[in-house]
C-alpha positions as CSV (number, residue, x, y, z in Angstrom):
1,M,-34.1,194.4,151.8
2,I,-36.9,196.4,152.8
3,V,-35.7,198.1,156.1
4,L,-38.2,200.2,158.4
5,G,-36.7,202.4,160.1
6,I,-38.0,204.3,163.4
7,D,-36.9,207.4,165.4
8,T,-38.9,208.4,168.3
9,A,-36.0,209.9,170.6
10,T,-37.4,213.2,170.9
11,W,-40.7,214.7,170.5
12,T,-40.4,214.6,166.9
13,A,-41.5,210.8,165.6
14,T,-40.3,210.0,162.3
15,A,-40.4,206.4,160.3
16,G,-38.8,205.9,156.9
17,V,-38.6,203.1,154.3
18,V,-35.8,201.9,152.3
19,R,-35.5,199.4,150.1
20,D,-31.7,198.2,149.3
21,G,-30.4,201.6,150.9
22,E,-32.9,204.1,148.6
23,V,-35.4,205.7,150.2
24,L,-39.1,204.4,149.3
25,G,-40.8,206.8,151.8
26,E,-40.7,208.9,155.1
27,G,-43.3,210.6,157.3
28,V,-42.8,213.0,160.4
29,Y,-45.5,213.3,163.5
30,R,-44.5,216.3,166.4
31,E,-46.1,215.5,169.4
32,E,-45.5,217.0,172.9
33,R,-46.2,214.1,175.2
34,S,-46.0,210.4,174.1
35,H,-45.7,208.7,170.7
36,T,-47.7,205.8,171.9
37,R,-51.0,206.6,169.9
38,S,-49.7,208.1,166.9
39,L,-46.6,206.0,165.9
40,T,-48.4,202.9,164.5
41,Q,-50.5,205.4,162.2
42,L,-47.1,207.0,161.2
43,V,-45.8,203.7,160.4
44,D,-49.0,202.7,158.4
45,R,-49.1,206.3,156.4
46,V,-45.4,205.7,155.6
47,L,-45.3,202.3,154.6
48,G,-48.7,202.9,152.9
49,D,-47.4,206.0,150.6
50,A,-44.6,203.5,149.5
51,G,-47.3,200.9,148.1
52,L,-45.9,198.6,150.9
53,A,-47.6,196.7,154.1
54,I,-46.0,195.5,157.2
55,G,-45.8,192.2,155.6
56,D,-43.7,193.5,152.8
57,V,-41.0,194.7,155.5
58,D,-37.6,192.2,155.7
59,A,-35.9,193.9,158.8
60,L,-36.3,196.8,161.3
61,A,-33.8,199.5,162.5
62,V,-34.7,201.8,165.3
63,S,-33.2,204.8,167.1
64,I,-31.5,203.5,170.2
65,G,-30.8,206.6,172.4
66,P,-29.9,208.8,174.2
67,G,-33.1,210.8,174.0
68,S,-36.6,211.0,175.5
69,F,-36.9,207.8,178.0
70,T,-40.4,207.4,177.1
71,G,-40.3,207.7,173.7
72,L,-37.2,205.4,173.5
73,R,-39.4,202.8,174.9
74,V,-42.4,203.3,172.7
75,G,-40.4,202.9,169.4
76,L,-38.5,200.3,170.5
77,A,-41.5,198.1,171.6
78,L,-42.7,198.6,168.6
79,A,-39.9,198.1,166.5
80,K,-39.4,194.6,168.4
81,G,-42.9,193.9,168.5
82,I,-42.8,193.9,164.4
83,A,-39.5,191.7,164.7
84,F,-40.8,189.2,166.8
85,A,-44.0,188.8,165.0
86,G,-42.4,188.4,162.1
87,G,-39.4,186.7,162.8
88,L,-37.2,189.9,161.3
89,P,-33.8,191.1,162.4
90,I,-33.6,194.3,163.7
91,A,-30.6,197.0,163.9
92,A,-30.0,199.4,166.6
93,I,-28.8,203.1,165.4
94,P,-27.3,205.3,168.0
95,T,-29.8,208.7,167.7
96,L,-26.7,211.4,167.8
97,E,-24.9,209.4,165.1
98,A,-28.1,209.1,162.8
99,L,-28.7,213.1,163.8
100,A,-25.4,214.1,162.6
101,W,-26.4,212.7,159.0
102,V,-28.7,215.8,158.8
103,A,-26.3,218.5,159.7
104,D,-25.7,219.8,155.9
105,A,-22.2,219.6,156.6
106,A,-19.2,219.7,154.3
107,P,-16.2,217.2,154.3
108,G,-13.9,218.7,157.2
109,D,-16.7,220.4,159.2
110,A,-16.8,219.9,162.9
111,V,-20.5,218.4,163.8
112,C,-22.1,218.0,167.3
113,A,-25.2,216.4,167.8
114,A,-27.0,217.4,171.0
115,L,-30.7,216.8,172.4
116,D,-31.9,218.7,175.5
117,A,-31.8,216.1,178.3
118,R,-33.7,218.6,180.7
119,K,-32.4,219.0,184.1
120,Q,-29.9,221.5,182.5
121,E,-28.0,219.3,180.6
122,V,-27.5,218.0,176.9
123,Y,-26.9,214.6,175.5
124,A,-24.2,215.2,172.9
125,A,-21.6,213.9,171.0
126,L,-18.7,215.4,168.2
127,F,-18.2,214.1,165.0
128,T,-16.1,215.1,161.9
129,M,-17.9,215.1,158.5
130,T,-16.3,213.2,155.4
131,S,-16.9,212.5,152.2
132,D,-18.4,209.0,153.4
133,G,-20.5,210.9,156.4
134,P,-20.1,211.8,160.0
135,R,-16.9,210.0,161.4
136,R,-17.6,209.8,165.5
137,E,-14.8,211.6,167.7
138,T,-16.5,211.1,171.1
139,P,-18.9,208.9,172.9
140,D,-22.3,209.9,173.9
141,E,-22.4,212.2,177.0
142,A,-25.1,213.9,179.4
143,L,-23.4,216.9,180.1
144,A,-23.9,220.7,181.0
145,P,-24.6,223.4,178.0
146,A,-21.5,225.4,179.1
147,A,-19.0,222.1,179.4
148,L,-20.3,221.5,175.6
149,A,-19.3,224.8,174.8
150,E,-16.2,224.3,175.6
151,R,-15.4,221.5,174.0
152,L,-17.0,222.8,170.5
153,R,-14.5,223.9,167.8
154,P,-15.5,227.5,166.8
155,G,-17.7,227.3,163.3
156,S,-18.9,223.8,164.5
157,I,-22.7,222.9,163.2
158,L,-24.7,222.1,165.7
159,V,-27.9,219.9,165.0
160,G,-30.5,219.0,167.7
161,D,-33.2,220.7,169.8
162,A,-30.0,221.7,172.3
163,G,-29.5,224.8,170.1
164,D,-33.1,225.4,170.6
165,V,-33.1,225.3,174.2
166,Y,-29.5,226.6,174.7
167,G,-28.9,228.7,171.8
168,A,-27.4,231.7,174.0
169,V,-24.6,228.9,175.5
170,L,-23.9,227.3,172.6
171,G,-24.5,229.8,169.7
172,A,-21.2,231.4,170.5
173,R,-19.4,228.9,169.1
174,A,-21.1,226.8,166.6
175,V,-23.3,227.5,164.0
176,L,-27.1,226.4,164.8
177,R,-29.3,224.4,162.8
178,P,-33.1,225.2,163.2
179,F,-34.7,221.7,164.8
180,T,-37.7,222.4,162.7
181,T,-35.8,221.5,159.7
182,H,-32.8,219.5,160.8
183,H,-34.2,217.0,162.9
184,P,-34.1,213.2,163.2
185,R,-35.3,211.3,160.2
186,G,-36.8,207.9,159.8
187,S,-35.2,207.5,156.5
188,V,-31.8,208.4,157.8
189,V,-32.4,205.5,160.6
190,A,-33.8,203.3,158.1
191,R,-30.7,203.4,155.7
192,L,-28.2,203.2,158.4
193,G,-30.0,199.9,159.5
194,W,-29.6,198.5,156.1
195,Q,-25.6,198.9,156.3
196,R,-25.4,197.3,159.4
197,L,-27.9,194.6,158.5
198,H,-26.3,193.8,155.1
199,A,-22.8,193.5,157.0
200,G,-24.4,191.1,159.5
201,A,-24.6,193.3,162.6
202,A,-28.4,192.5,163.8
203,E,-29.2,192.5,167.6
204,P,-30.5,189.7,169.4
205,I,-34.0,191.6,170.0
206,G,-34.9,190.3,173.3
207,P,-32.4,191.8,175.6
208,L,-32.4,195.0,173.1
209,E,-32.8,198.0,175.4
210,P,-32.4,201.6,175.2
211,V,-29.3,203.4,175.6
212,Y,-30.2,206.3,177.8
213,V,-26.6,207.7,179.1
214,R,-27.8,209.0,182.3
215,P,-30.1,206.5,184.4
216,P,-34.0,207.2,184.3
217,D,-35.5,209.2,187.2
218,A,-36.9,206.0,188.6
219,E,-33.5,204.5,189.0
220,L,-31.9,207.7,190.7
221,P,-30.9,207.3,194.1
222,R,-33.3,209.0,196.3
223,T,-32.1,211.0,199.4
224,G,-34.2,212.9,202.4
225,S,-37.1,211.2,204.2
226,R,-40.1,209.8,202.0
């Protein structure tokens, strides 16, 4: 099974392709605003480098959140469009879980995957690394950096751009992995998607929506006069 993985939860868009769990190709594109124009070009390049065309793809895997509201919508829209057009199954991969896989941690290490959520908050989840990969210890949450720091086991490995933004708070209790080298990877999303699909865990395409953890700004209650 050839699975195309897409992650646009941060300003680093990434796509990867695997065949039966083996990585065939991967690409990264960094853009500060929207991934709308760059993502399709990135997907075409990754497939081309692997000697594949979009018609060769058997399934999709997409990073489902939390993360950038706009980025998540763009990535999911493309994945759903390809899935609908080709009648392909799709797997939804939690963003922080996929991020924990790139932490360069040894079995037994405590891992925190954390992304800048803006508004002086982070999206975070705690994991323990095992020989089979990260084991989740907490659900995804949006919380203040200081509150996250209090939950970290001393010496935890923190991966994600929250470490770059709030290093002064989080670095006292965690080893910070630079986001420039330890960012989301489309190949990880594709491989995790292949595992889920192989186990029969495909998602219904129509109702599939991003996992925001906190409501988008447009849905937050407004106070005061207009």
